[in-house]
KOLKE-208259 format. One record per residue: x, y, z of N, C-alpha, C in turn. Coordinates in steps of 0.001 Angstrom, whole numbers, plus 524288, in hexadecimal, padded with zeros to 5 digits. Example, Ala and Ser with C-alpha at 12.3 -4.5 7.8 and 13.67 -1.06 7.14 Angstrom:
# KOLKE-208259
TORMI    n.px    n.py    n.pz   ca.px   ca.py   ca.pz    c.px    c.py    c.pz
TORMI   83386   7E9C6   81E78   8300C   7EE6C   81E78   83390   7F31C   81E78
TORMI   83232   7F736   81BA8   83566   7FBDC   81BE4   83264   8001E   81EBE
***
This chain:
# KOLKE-208259
TORMI    n.px    n.py    n.pz   ca.px   ca.py   ca.pz    c.px    c.py    c.pz
TORMI   63140   757DE   BC98F   634EA   75BD0   BC7A4   63987   75C2D   BCB56
TORMI   63E66   75C06   BC965   642EE   75C31   BCCD2   64306   76123   BD01D
TORMI   644C1   76084   BD4F4   64521   764EC   BD888   64A42   767CA   BD7B5
TORMI   64A1D   76CEC   BD71F   64ED4   7700E   BD690   6506A   7723E   BDBE8
TORMI   6555A   772FF   BDCB8   6574B   77528   BE1A0   65745   77B1C   BE157
TORMI   65298   77D54   BE1AE   651F3   782F3   BE118   650C5   785B3   BE64C
TORMI   650E6   782CF   BEAAC   64F13   78511   BEF8F   651EC   78A1A   BF109
TORMI   656F0   78A7E   BEF93   659F4   78F0D   BF11C   659A0   79378   BED1A
TORMI   65727   79288   BE8AF   656D6   79690   BE4B4   6527E   79A74   BE5F4
TORMI   65357   79F3D   BE441   64F98   7A35F   BE51B   64D74   7A535   BDFDA
TORMI   64906   7A7DC   BDFFD   646DD   7AA35   BDB47   6467F   7B014   BDC33
TORMI   646CA   7B2F0   BD7F2   64666   7B899   BD855   640CA   7BA31   BD98C
TORMI   64036   7BF0A   BDB46   63AEE   7C10B   BDC46   637B0   7C0EB   BD743
TORMI   63A40   7C225   BD2DF   63781   7C217   BCDDB   6357E   7BC9B   BCC9B
TORMI   638D5   7B8A6   BCD5C   6373A   7B34C   BCC4E   63326   7B172   BD037
TORMI   6338D   7B33E   BD506   62FAC   7B1C9   BD8FE   62A40   7B3C6   BD76C
TORMI   62A0F   7B89C   BD5B9   62519   7BADB   BD3F9   62318   7B7EF   BCF2F
TORMI   626BA   7B6C9   BCB98   62545   7B40E   BC6C6   622E5   7AEB8   BC7ED
TORMI   6258D   7AB80   BCAEB   623A3   7A62C   BCBBB   61E9C   7A62B   BCEEF
TORMI   61E13   7A9CB   BD286   6192E   7AA09   BD580   6149D   7ABC6   BD20D
TORMI   615D0   7AEB2   BCDF1   6119D   7B04F   BCA5C   60F8A   7ABC6   BC72A
TORMI   61274   7A777   BC6FD   610D7   7A2E8   BC3F6   60D4A   79F37   BC707
TORMI   60CC7   7A00F   BCC12   609D2   79C71   BCF61   60405   79CB3   BCE17
TORMI   601AE   79822   BCD1C   5FC07   797DB   BCC36   5F93B   794C9   BD078
TORMI   5FC3B   79223   BD3D9   5F9DF   78F68   BD848   5FE15   78EA2   BDC67
TORMI   5FC9B   78F67   BE156   60024   78E49   BE5A5   5FD06   78CAA   BEA6B
TORMI   5FEBB   7886D   BECDD   5FCA4   786D9   BF1EA   60126   784AB   BF51B
TORMI   6000A   78215   BF959   60432   78046   BFCD3   607AC   77C1E   BFA62
TORMI   605B2   77973   BF666   60897   77514   BF427   60A42   775E8   BEE84
TORMI   60763   7791D   BEB93   6080E   7795A   BE5E5   608A7   77EFC   BE40C
TORMI   60C2D   77FBB   BE051   60CB1   7849B   BDD62   60BD0   78355   BD7A7
TORMI   608E2   78696   BD4ED   60836   785DF   BCF4C   60966   78B03   BCC8E
TORMI   60BEC   78A85   BC806   60DB1   78F14   BC51A   60B91   78EF3   BBF89
TORMI   60B0C   7939D   BBD4C   609E2   79441   BB7C0   60F0A   795B2   BB527
TORMI   611E8   791B2   BB362   6172B   7928C   BB155   616F6   79511   BABF4
TORMI   619E5   79946   BAB23   61A12   79B8E   BA5E6   61DBF   79879   BA259
TORMI   61CB5   798A5   B9D52   6204C   79662   B998F   62590   7991D   B99EF
TORMI   629BA   7961A   B996F   62EF7   79846   B999A   63199   797BD   B9EDA
TORMI   62EA9   79690   BA2F9   630F6   795B8   BA820   631F1   78FE1   BA8D2
TORMI   636EA   78E32   BA8F4   637E0   7889E   BA9AD   63681   786DF   BAF2E
TORMI   634ED   78209   BAFA6   633DD   77FCF   BB4CF   63909   77E91   BB786
TORMI   63C86   77BFA   BB4CA   641BD   77AC4   BB6B2   64582   77AF2   BB21B
TORMI   64A80   77BC0   BB344   64EA5   77B28   BAF68   65344   7788E   BB21D
TORMI   65725   77730   BAF17   65BD6   774DC   BB15F   65F2B   778D5   BB446
TORMI   65E89   77DCF   BB2E7   6619B   781F3   BB566   65E9E   78410   BBA22
TORMI   66091   78334   BBEEC   65DA8   784E6   BC396   65D26   78ACC   BC41D
TORMI   6601D   78DC2   BC0FB   65FBC   79375   BC143   65BB2   795B3   BBD7E
TORMI   6595C   79271   BBA30   6555C   7944F   BB696   6507A   79612   BB98D
TORMI   64DB5   799AE   BB73E   648B0   79B72   BB979   64481   7977E   BB7DF
TORMI   6433F   79414   BBB6D   63F5F   78FFD   BBA77   63B1F   7904F   BBE98
TORMI   636B6   78DE0   BBD74   63288   78DBC   BC157   63451   78AD0   BC632
TORMI   63750   786AB   BC57A   6394E   783B9   BC9EF   63C90   78733   BCD81
TORMI   6400B   78A3B   BCB2F   64345   78DB3   BCE61   63FF7   791EB   BD10C
TORMI   63BE6   793D0   BCE58   6389E   797EC   BD090   63554   7960C   BD52B
TORMI   63537   790E2   BD60B   63274   78EE1   BDAA5   634CB   790EF   BDFB7
TORMI   639A1   792FC   BDF75   63C07   79543   BE419   638D8   799D7   BE63C
TORMI   635A0   79C34   BE2FE   63250   7A086   BE4CF   62E46   79EBD   BE8CA
TORMI   62D50   799A2   BE908   62968   79780   BECA1   62BEA   7944E   BF0FC
TORMI   63113   794D8   BF1A4   633E3   791BC   BF587   6322C   79328   BFB11
TORMI   63227   78F2C   BFE6E   6310D   78FF9   C03FB   635F4   79206   C06B0
TORMI   63556   79369   C0B9A   639C6   7958B   C0E7D   63E3A   791A3   C0F04
TORMI   63CFB   78C91   C0EB9   64113   78893   C0F13   64398   78767   C09C4
TORMI   64205   78A49   C05B8   6443F   7899F   C0088   64160   785C5   BFD19
TORMI   63DC4   782BE   BFF4D   63AD0   77F03   BFC2D   6371F   781E7   BF891
TORMI   636A9   77FF4   BF3CC   633BC   782B3   BEFC3   63029   77EF9   BECE9
TORMI   62C42   78106   BEA3B   628B9   77D98   BE745   62BB0   77A83   BE323
TORMI   62988   7760B   BE1D8   62BE8   77293   BDDFA   6282E   771DB   BD96A
TORMI   629EC   772FF   BD4B2   626D4   771EF   BD00B   6265B   76C07   BCF51
TORMI   621AE   76A33   BCE0C   620BA   7648D   BCDD8   61FC4   7628E   BC84D
TORMI   62009   76602   BC46B   61FC2   7645F   BBEF3   6223E   768A5   BBBB4
TORMI   62238   767F9   BB697   62502   76B91   BB32A   62183   76D86   BAEBF
TORMI   62315   771E8   BAC8A   6212E   773BB   BA77C   625FB   7754D   BA44F
TORMI   625BD   7748A   B9F2E   629EE   7767E   B9BDA   62A58   77C6F   B9C79
TORMI   62F03   77E80   B9BB1   62FE1   7841A   B9C78   62C29   7876F   B993C
TORMI   62B13   785D5   B9468   627C5   788F3   B90F4   621F1   787F1   B91AC
TORMI   62091   7842E   B94E5   61B0C   7831C   B960E   6194E   78689   B9A90
TORMI   614C7   788F9   B9A08   61290   78C2E   B9E36   60E83   7890B   BA13F
TORMI   60CFD   78B22   BA5CA   6088B   788E6   BA885   60989   786D4   BADF5
TORMI   605F3   78386   BAFC4   605B6   781E3   BB539   60A2B   77E2B   BB69E
TORMI   60CBC   77F5F   BBAFB   610B4   77BEA   BBD2D   61060   77C3E   BC31F
TORMI   61185   777E0   BC5B7   6105F   77750   BCB49   61554   7761D   BCE65
TORMI   61593   7784D   BD328   619C6   77724   BD6DC   61760   77591   BDC11
TORMI   61A51   7727B   BDEF9   618AF   770D2   BE433   61B96   7740E   BE845
TORMI   618E3   775A0   BEC64   61B3C   778E6   BF069   61D7A   775C7   BF4F0
TORMI   61C23   770C3   BF551   61E2B   76D6F   BF97C   62008   76845   BF727
TORMI   62343   76578   BFA10   62526   76075   BF82B   620BD   75C7C   BF790
TORMI   61D11   75C0D   BFB4F   618B2   7586F   BFA78   61573   759D3   BF5A9
TORMI   614A9   75EE1   BF4BF   611B9   7607D   BF01B   614B9   75F1D   BEB29
TORMI   619DB   75FC2   BEB38   61D0B   75E64   BE6A9   61CAB   75892   BE584
TORMI   61CD5   7555B   BE99A   61C74   74FB7   BE8D4   6171F   74E3C   BE6A0
TORMI   612F3   7509A   BE8AB   60DAA   74F58   BE6DF   60CD1   75112   BE13D
TORMI   60E91   755C2   BDFFD   60DCA   757BD   BDAB1   61131   754D5   BD6C2
TORMI   615FC   753B9   BD833   61964   750BD   BD4AD   6170C   74B5E   BD391
TORMI   614D3   748ED   BD78D   61251   743D4   BD6D2   60D95   7444B   BD340
TORMI   60AB1   7489B   BD3BA   6061B   74963   BD064   607AF   74A00   BCAB2
TORMI   60BD9   74CED   BC9AA   60DB1   74D7B   BC447   60FC8   7484C   BC239
TORMI   612C9   74596   BC56B   614F8   74097   BC3B3   610BA   73C88   BC2D7
TORMI   60C90   73CCA   BC601   60851   73903   BC59D   60409   73A91   BC1D6
TORMI   604E6   73EBF   BBEE6   60131   7408F   BBAF3   5FBD7   741D4   BBD4C
TORMI   5FBFE   74427   BC200   5F72D   745DC   BC485   5F66D   74BBA   BC3D3
TORMI   5F91E   74DF4   BBFF7   5F8C2   75385   BBEC5   5F6B9   75419   BB93B
TORMI   5F29A   7572F   BB89D   5F06B   75832   BB36A   5F2A9   75D51   BB15C
TORMI   5F582   75D00   BACF9   5F7F5   76191   BAA95   5F52E   762D2   BA57B
TORMI   5F3FD   767C5   BA4AA   5F181   76981   B9FD5   5F491   76E15   B9D95
TORMI   5F611   76D99   B98B4   5F91F   77197   B9600   5F600   773CC   B9170
TORMI   5F783   77875   B8FCA   5F5B7   77ABE   B8AE9   5FA5B   77B36   B873E
TORMI   5F984   77A10   B8249   5FDA0   77AA4   B7E61   5FB5F   77CF8   B7972
TORMI   5FE8A   7800D   B76C9   5FD49   781F2   B718F   600A3   77ED7   B6DC3
TORMI   5FE23   77BA3   B6AA2   600E3   7781D   B6719   5FF5C   77944   B617B
TORMI   602B5   777B9   B5DD5   60191   77875   B584B   601E2   77342   B5575
TORMI   5FEE7   772FF   B5133   5FEE1   76E42   B4E15   5F97D   76D44   B4BE6
TORMI   5F8B1   768C0   B498C   5F39C   76789   B4740   5EF5D   76735   B4B62
TORMI   5EA8F   767E1   B49AD   5E626   76788   B4D3C   5E5F1   7621E   B4FBC
TORMI   5E461   761F6   B54A8   5E39E   75CFC   B5750   5DECB   75A56   B550E
TORMI   5DEE3   7552E   B54B9   5DA6F   7526D   B5263   5D619   75145   B564A
TORMI   5D6EC   752B4   B5B3A   5D2D5   7523F   B5F2E   5D3E4   75643   B636B
TORMI   5D02E   756E9   B66FB   5D08D   75B19   B6AD4   5D43C   759D1   B6F4E
TORMI   5D4EE   754DC   B707A   5D851   7535F   B74CC   5DA5C   74DDE   B73F1
TORMI   5DE7A   74C9C   B76C1   5E0C1   7476F   B7625   5E57A   746C4   B79A3
TORMI   5E8AD   742E0   B7865   5ED57   741AE   B7B6C   5F202   740F6   B77C7
TORMI   5F686   7425A   B79BA   5FB73   74114   B7722   5FE40   73D36   B7AAE
TORMI   5FE91   73869   B78EE   60124   73448   B7BED   60600   732B7   B78E6
TORMI   60A52   73557   B7A03   60F20   7349B   B770B   613BF   73474   B7AC1
TORMI   6163C   72FFB   B7B71   61AD4   72FAE   B7ED5   61F18   7336E   B7CFE
TORMI   621EF   73593   B80B9   62600   73961   B7F9B   62B45   7376D   B8197
TORMI   62F62   73987   B7F4D   634AC   7383D   B80F8   6380F   73D1B   B80AF
TORMI   63BBD   73D7A   B843E   63F67   741D8   B8438   64374   7411A   B7FEA
TORMI   64516   74572   B7DA9   64966   7453C   B79EC   64C40   74A71   B7A0C
TORMI   65108   74A79   B7813   65451   74F21   B7820   655E4   75087   B7282
TORMI   65315   75423   B700B   654C2   755E4   B6AD9   659F2   758CA   B6B0D
TORMI   65B1F   75B1A   B6F9A   66025   75D97   B70A1   661D9   75BF8   B7618
TORMI   666D9   75BF2   B7731   66892   75A3C   B7C65   6661A   75D45   B80DE
TORMI   66513   7624E   B7FF6   662F9   76598   B841B   65D01   765ED   B841D
TORMI   65A62   7630E   B8099   654BC   76389   B7FFD   6521E   75E35   B8062
TORMI   64E9E   75DA7   B842A   64BAB   758CB   B84CF   645EB   759C7   B8390
TORMI   643C3   756B4   B8005   63E5A   75738   B7E67   63BA9   751E9   B7EBB
TORMI   636A0   751DB   B7D53   6339B   74D0A   B7D11   631F2   74C0D   B776B
TORMI   63169   74716   B7611   62F85   745A2   B70E1   62C18   740C7   B7165
TORMI   6292E   73FA7   B6D47   6263F   73AC4   B6D2B   62A1C   73645   B6DA8
TORMI   628FD   732B7   B713C   62CA4   72E7E   B7259   62D90   72B1C   B6D8A
TORMI   63275   729AC   B6CCC   63412   7265D   B6872   63610   7212D   B6A9A
TORMI   63669   71D26   B674D   638A1   71839   B691D   63E12   71905   B6B74
TORMI   63ED3   716E8   B7008   643CE   7177D   B72B5   643FA   71C00   B7684
TORMI   6403B   71F9D   B762B   64001   723F6   B79DD   63E32   72211   B7F3B
TORMI   63FA0   724FA   B8334   63D8C   7241D   B8870   6384E   726F8   B88BF
TORMI   63433   7246B   B86E4   62F1D   726F6   B862B   62C4C   727C0   B8B56
TORMI   62971   72C25   B8B9B   62617   72D51   B900E   6207E   72DF0   B8E0E
TORMI   61CD7   72B49   B908B   61767   72BEE   B8EFC   615C1   73193   B8FDF
TORMI   61273   73396   B8C6D   610B7   73910   B8CD4   60B44   73982   B8A7F
TORMI   607BC   73BDA   B8D77   6024C   73C5C   B8BD3   6006F   741EE   B8CD8
TORMI   5FE40   74461   B88D7   5FC2E   749B4   B892F   5F697   749BE   B872A
TORMI   5F30D   74BDA   B8A34   5EDB4   74CC7   B8867   5ED57   75260   B865A
TORMI   5EA85   75308   B8209   5EA19   75837   B7FAF   5E47C   7596D   B7E30
TORMI   5E367   75E79   B7E00   5DE48   76048   B7C34   5DF09   76573   B7966
TORMI   5DCD1   765F2   B74C2   5DD29   76ACE   B71CF   5D904   76E92   B73DE
TORMI   5DAC0   77309   B75D1   5D71A   77702   B77B5   5D54D   77AA4   B735A
TORMI   5D8BF   77B9A   B6F98   5D765   77F03   B6B2E   5DB95   77E81   B6700
TORMI   5DA1A   77F9E   B6233   5DDC9   77FA4   B5DDD   5DCB0   7844F   B5A60
TORMI   5E0D6   7865E   B5813   5E05E   78A81   B542A   5E445   78935   B4FDE
TORMI   5E256   786E2   B4BB5   5E5DC   7850D   B479F   5E961   780BE   B49A7
TORMI   5EE77   78194   B4945   5F244   77D9D   B4AE5   5F442   77E73   B5073
TORMI   5F1CB   781FC   B536C   5F363   782F7   B58D4   5EF1A   780EF   B5C78
TORMI   5F0C0   77E41   B6094   5ED08   77BAB   B6408   5EE4A   77CD9   B69BE
TORMI   5EA40   77E21   B6CB0   5EAAA   77E88   B725A   5E930   77939   B7493
TORMI   5ECF8   776AE   B7720   5EC43   7714D   B78D2   5ECDE   770F1   B7EB8
TORMI   5E944   76E20   B8124   5E9B6   76CD2   B86AD   5EC6D   7678A   B8713
TORMI   5F063   76742   B8A69   5F38E   76291   B8AE3   5F39C   760B0   B9089
TORMI   5F303   75B9D   B913C   5F31B   75948   B9675   5F6EF   754B5   B9664
TORMI   5FBC6   75594   B9818   5FF89   75149   B9830   5FE18   74D4F   B9C5D
TORMI   5FE02   74863   B9ADB   5FCDF   7442D   B9E88   601E0   741B5   BA09A
TORMI   60638   7431C   B9E4D   60B65   7418F   BA01D   60EBF   7467B   BA05C
TORMI   6132F   74629   BA2DB   6164D   74ADC   BA3BF   61BA5   74AA8   BA14B
TORMI   61BE6   749AB   B9C40   620F4   74961   B9998   622FD   74ECE   B982B
TORMI   62810   74F47   B97E7   62A78   7542F   B9644   62874   755C4   B90DD
TORMI   626D9   75AB0   B9059   62527   75CDF   B8B54   620B1   759AE   B88E0
TORMI   61DAB   756FE   B8C19   619BA   7536C   B89F0   615DE   75618   B864B
TORMI   613A4   75A6E   B87FA   60FA8   75D05   B84C8   6120D   75F26   B7FBF
TORMI   616A3   76154   B8029   61948   76384   B7B98   61A90   75F38   B77A9
TORMI   61C9E   75AE8   B7996   61E04   75692   B761C   6192E   7540B   B73C3
TORMI   61523   7533C   B76E5   61076   750A1   B74EA   60DCD   753CA   B70A7
TORMI   60D39   758E2   B716C   60AB8   75C04   B6D5F   60E11   75C2C   B686D
TORMI   61326   75C3A   B690F   61693   75C10   B6480   61604   756DF   B61A1
TORMI   615A3   7529B   B647C   6152C   74D6F   B621C   61045   74D05   B5EBF
TORMI   60BF5   74F7F   B606D   60718   74F33   B5D6A   606AC   7539B   B5969
TORMI   60AFD   75664   B587F   60B19   75A46   B5459   608A4   75F78   B55A3
TORMI   60844   760B8   B5ABD   605FB   765B2   B5C5C   60950   76810   B60B2
TORMI   60E19   769B5   B5F71   611A5   76BB7   B6374   60FAA   770CB   B65D8
TORMI   61184   771CC   B6A86   60FF5   7767C   B6D58   612D2   77B36   B6B1E
TORMI   61005   77F66   B6A49   61260   78442   B6865   616DF   785F0   B6BF2
TORMI   61B17   787BB   B6986   61F7B   789C6   B6C74   622FD   785A6   B6EDB
TORMI   6226F   780C0   B6D3F   625A8   77C8D   B6F6B   62A2A   77B62   B6BAD
TORMI   62EE1   77D43   B6CD7   63332   77CAE   B691C   6353E   77720   B68A6
TORMI   63418   773C6   B6C7D   63658   76E81   B6C8B   632AA   76A5A   B6A5B
TORMI   62DB0   76B94   B69E8   629E6   767A9   B682E   626C2   7697A   B6376
TORMI   62908   76D0C   B606C   626AB   76E89   B5B7A   622B7   772E6   B5BAB
TORMI   6226C   775C1   B5FF9   61EAB   779FF   B605D   62034   77EB2   B5D1B
TORMI   61C65   78138   B5AB1   61D70   785D6   B5778   61F58   78A5C   B5AD4
TORMI   62336   78D57   B58EA   6250C   791EE   B5BCD   621D1   796CD   B5AC7
TORMI   61E80   796B0   B56B1   61B35   79B30   B556A   615B6   7994F   B5417
TORMI   61208   79CF2   B544B   60CA5   79BDA   B52C2   60A85   7A0AC   B5003
TORMI   60914   7A012   B4B19   606FB   7A461   B47F8   60AA9   7A919   B4822
TORMI   60FBE   7A7FA   B47E5   613A4   7AC1E   B47D4   61527   7AE34   B4D26
TORMI   61297   7AC64   B5144   613C1   7AE40   B5686   6173B   7AA4A   B5955
TORMI   61B66   7AC15   B5BF8   61EBD   7A866   B5ED2   61BDF   7A604   B6375
TORMI   61CF7   7A115   B6478   61AE0   79E69   B690E   61EBF   79F42   B6D7E
TORMI   61D2F   7A1B6   B71D2   620F3   7A349   B75D1   6233B   79ED2   B78FC
TORMI   62071   79A57   B7926   6224F   79604   B7C66   61F03   79132   B7B3E
TORMI   62039   78CF4   B7DD2   61D31   7882A   B7D62   61795   78928   B7F2C
TORMI   613C5   78805   B7BD2   60E52   7891D   B7D15   60BD5   78477   B7FF2
TORMI   60DD9   78389   B849A   60BEB   77F60   B8806   60B2E   7819C   B8D73
TORMI   60682   780CA   B8FB2   60516   78333   B94AD   602B0   77F25   B984A
TORMI   604E7   77EA4   B9CFF   602BF   77B29   BA107   5FE06   77DDC   BA375
TORMI   5F96B   77C4A   BA1A6   5F494   77F1F   BA2B1   5F220   77DB8   BA7F4
TORMI   5F197   778AC   BA8F7   5EEF3   776E4   BADB7   5F1FC   77268   BB03A
TORMI   5F189   7722A   BB563   5F3EF   76DF1   BB854   5F02B   76C6C   BBCB0
TORMI   5EEC4   76772   BBCE8   5EB60   76571   BC103   5EE62   7612C   BC3DC
TORMI   5EF48   761F0   BC8E6   5F2A9   75E5C   BCBC0   5F0BD   75D90   BD153
TORMI   5F257   75940   BD3C1   5F0D1   75866   BD935   5F3FB   75BEF   BDCCE
TORMI   5F142   75EE4   BE012   5F3E4   7621F   BE3F2   5F5BC   75E9D   BE863
TORMI   5FA2F   75FC3   BEAC1   5FC02   75C89   BEF1F   5F818   75C04   BF395
TORMI   5F45F   75F9C   BF3F3   5F05A   75F54   BF804   5EC61   75B0A   BF705
TORMI   5EC2F   75900   BF22F   5E879   754DF   BF0D9   5E468   75684   BECE2
TORMI   5E38C   75B9C   BEC37   5DFEB   75D79   BE83E   5E2D7   75E42   BE318
TORMI   5E002   75FCB   BDF0C   5E28A   760E5   BDA0D   5E2E3   766C6   BD93F
TORMI   5E6ED   76850   BD675   5E7F7   76DC8   BD566   5E7D2   76EA2   BCF83
TORMI   5E47B   77241   BCDC7   5E407   7737D   BC836   5E67B   778D7   BC73F
TORMI   5EA4B   7790B   BC3B3   5ED1C   77DCD   BC27E   5EC79   77F0F   BBCB9
TORMI   5EC90   7841B   BBB77   5EBDE   785B8   BB607   5EF00   78AA6   BB4F7
TORMI   5F153   78ADE   BB053   5F428   78F75   BAE80   5F1DB   79122   BA946
TORMI   5EFFE   795ED   BA8FF   5EDF3   797E3   BA40D   5F253   7984E   BA003
TORMI   5F0F6   79779   B9B1E   5F4D3   79800   B96F2   5F72C   79D7B   B9710
TORMI   5FC6A   79DF5   B96D9   5FEEC   7A319   B973F   5FE64   7A64B   B923E
TORMI   60006   7AB31   B92A8   5FF3E   7AEEA   B8E63   601E8   7AD38   B8957
TORMI   606AC   7AB13   B89B3   60960   7A99C   B84DF   606AB   7A50F   B8221
TORMI   60473   7A180   B852B   6017C   79D24   B82F8   5FC83   79F26   B805F
TORMI   5F9CB   7A2B3   B830F   5F4FD   7A4EE   B80E8   5F60F   7A812   B7BF4
TORMI   5FA88   7AABD   B7BD3   5FBD4   7ADE8   B7739   5FC97   7AA77   B726E
TORMI   5FF45   7A613   B7303   6000C   7A285   B6E97   5FAD9   7A00A   B6D0B
TORMI   5F7AD   79EA3   B70E3   5F284   79C86   B6FB0   5EF43   7A070   B6CA0
TORMI   5EFC8   7A564   B6DF6   5ECDA   7A977   B6B41   5EEA7   7A9F8   B659C
TORMI   5F3C2   7A9D1   B64B4   5F5CF   7AA02   B5F5F   5F39B   7A584   B5C25
TORMI   5F305   7A0FB   B5EA7   5F101   79C5F   B5BEC   5EB1B   79C96   B5B17
TORMI   5E871   7A036   B5DC1   5E2CC   7A070   B5D73   5E01A   79D16   B6179
TORMI   5E2E4   79BCD   B65B4   5E0C6   79854   B69BF   5DFC1   79B32   B6EDD
TORMI   5DFA7   7A061   B6EC4   5DF54   7A356   B739A   5DA81   7A21C   B76C5
TORMI   5D609   7A13E   B745A   5D137   7A043   B7747   5D148   79ADC   B79D3
TORMI   5D45C   7974C   B77BF   5D45F   791F2   B79CF   5D67E   791B6   B7F5F
TORMI   5D9BC   79586   B80EB   5DC27   79541   B85FB   5D8CE   7977A   B8A53
TORMI   5D3F1   798BC   B893B   5D05B   79A3E   B8D5D   5CE0E   7956F   B9002
TORMI   5CF3D   790BB   B8DEF   5CD18   78BF6   B902F   5CF78   78AD6   B958B
TORMI   5CC6A   78831   B98DF   5CE66   78652   B9DE6   5D0C4   780E7   B9D59
***
């Protein structure tokens, strides 16, 4: 993830309290957060309220601050990790690049029933711009600069045409989970760019129903670190409307 020149920026007391309330793990090398939906990780505008900018709340006396080592879409909630030292940042970045990190997501998707309990979506993706200011992913077409993309999925529960799906991306493409579920005809609820429904049974969907549930990664110390974020209230509320509320008691 590109480094921003934020060392001289300050955060308000309100933002300091807010970002510290998101911490789910902290040690000498690693910080982990339970990011809420709607908080962007980074934007092009350095004055935006982003998680990256809020890292100033953890700055050392010399101005050095933790570095986020991966991303989540702004509307995706859940676990995200930062490194507190340069060696930790190098180790964690290498782990993400080398696919030594196991990521598990929860999604609420709609569409026809799955014909089996689990499987894989192996569909190369390519970037495209439906509008000059909007970059998305689509199933790769002849002539596209295709990127291999593999997602493992498992259906945890279904209620009619709504499904609680566990997703494990094996590659790290932009919008991979959103694009893959759309490609197989089961877009994520609340996804305006990949065909997700904006309402369910007459109730508005407040945001993209995608949650970064678990993260298992090598700690810079040599051991592995397992992190987990419980599904947030807005996700549980939509699951309840769908009749899937009991399914989220699973570990």
